[in-house]
C-alpha angles and dihedrals in degrees: 000000000000089000091051091049089050091052091051091046092052091046091050092049089049092053092048091049091047091050090047092052091049092048091050090054090061110091132194117231120236121239089254091055091048092049090054089068094056097090091051092046089056090047090053092046091048090060087076089067122096114269089238088066099040093051088058092035093233101124101126126244096359092054092042090055090063101035098167095056114128112208118213106172141358137179150152132097099237090241117058091010123032118235116263139172140188129203146127131273111204093189091054095035092225142110109244124215115184131187128198121238126212145234104304094214092055093039092053090053090050093049093051094044113110093220095084122083144179117264136173115268117257106266090210088064097031104037116201095007113143115254089233089069104095135178139187106289094223094050091047092050092050092046092051091057093063105024100094094048092046093048091051092050092047093050090048092050095045090053096045094047099036085233128163102191135074124186119192117199138179146144128233108334085003089061091054090050090047090055092050089046090051091057092042094050093045089058094048104039128074116270088243089070116083115219119200132180126206114181132178123207090357118184120215107281109187149000130284093276089051092051091048092047092052092046089053101043097035099031110175092354100096124081123178116185121204123194118221111289098353108156097202095080089054094061145115087040126246088235086068091057098262122136134183121237118236122271104078122165114188122201109215126215086254091060094251116138113221124192109221114201123219133013119315094349106206097207114124086239088066131065098258093053095038093051105032091161137016092253088065092056135092117208090198087073092064098084092045145193094244101191089327097320119112118199119249141074 
């Protein structure tokens, strides 16, 4: 009996120490680090604006927040194909690719519908990618409809500007498309070009092999920011085989931004631990605010 108690005591101490180590690995961003995301948040928000306004960069507050942006291409109808645009930011020295999100109430219903499934990525769009790397079929289908046009616009802009950086942004469904675009562009652009992804309210996009592939090919270059108790980043569920890539930043109710290391970090300071079940979520958190910026045109 004493031996059994000792075993349990050692196990408990080990769990506490492990939890402590994980908690210590979570770091809080400074105000300067948070402010650095503001231009990209506006770019993601601006993707909700009609392509006729983003191609002229006259889309209101989101365009005004990045006044030196030079648009190159835009597209989508906001229905069958989400809005998107491509251009160059001289002040940030990067090509910007932005994808529109969607109505969170409808999107949540779609993400919890059993009619979606994981499928291998199209090797014609993702050359050389292992067949074990799978993504949400709906996200993949939507991405395929815009990928060639976006690649062409990105290549044109990189050449015209002599640039060596691409940053893909999006919110909600747009964040999922941004992540797929990040992988797609990484496979098609020269290794001298850095490809980054910044997503807001990103759902899970693919399986464990997908998450591992992204973490390997875009190591340290993906950031997905979750606001308070937003349910969208918790679906589709892990029990369905979906896994988040690394790079989570979780905005607390206090307004603090915490960087959560690893995939699907279960700490209560991160989205999985903060929203362990749908009943603990609040869909109103999905659109923000993200440091004062609410998504939408």
